C-alpha positions as CSV (number, residue, x, y, z in Angstrom):
1,X,100.6,50.2,80.3
2,X,102.9,52.9,79.1
3,X,103.3,56.1,81.1
4,X,101.4,59.2,80.3
5,X,104.5,61.3,79.8
6,X,107.3,60.6,77.4
7,X,110.0,62.1,79.7
8,X,112.7,61.8,77.1
9,X,110.8,63.9,74.6
10,X,108.2,65.9,76.5
11,X,109.6,67.1,79.8
12,X,112.4,69.6,79.6
13,X,114.0,71.3,82.7
14,X,117.0,73.5,83.3
15,X,119.5,73.5,80.5
16,X,117.3,71.3,78.2
17,X,114.4,73.7,78.6
18,X,116.3,77.0,78.1
19,X,118.4,75.6,75.2
20,X,115.3,74.3,73.6
21,X,113.7,77.8,73.8
22,X,116.7,79.9,72.9
23,X,119.2,77.6,71.2
24,X,122.3,75.9,72.4
25,X,124.1,77.9,75.1
26,X,121.1,79.8,76.3
27,X,121.0,78.2,79.7
28,X,124.7,79.1,80.4
29,X,124.1,82.6,79.2
30,X,121.2,83.0,81.6
31,X,123.3,81.7,84.5
32,X,126.0,84.2,83.7
33,X,123.5,87.1,83.5
34,X,121.9,86.1,86.8
35,X,125.3,85.9,88.4
36,X,126.4,89.4,87.1
37,X,123.2,91.0,88.1
38,X,123.3,89.4,91.5
39,X,126.8,90.7,92.1
40,X,125.8,94.2,90.9
41,X,122.7,94.3,93.0
42,X,124.0,92.4,96.0
43,X,123.5,95.2,98.5
44,X,119.9,96.0,97.4
45,X,119.0,92.3,97.5
46,X,120.5,91.9,101.0
47,X,118.7,95.0,102.2
48,X,115.4,93.8,100.8
49,X,115.7,90.3,102.4
50,X,117.1,91.6,105.7
51,X,113.6,92.6,106.9
52,X,112.6,88.9,106.7
53,X,115.6,87.7,108.7
54,X,114.8,89.7,111.9
55,X,114.1,87.5,114.9
């Protein structure tokens, strides 16, 4: 009995998913954007999550 999902053609994750949606290179562009925004907003992100790190 064959599987219900054709993983090769139906299930896309990470770079396959984003490149499928936006074209070749989209995944790497997204990673670059997230990295740059993360660097720029580092202090705000750290401040926000610091309230959850209190013991």
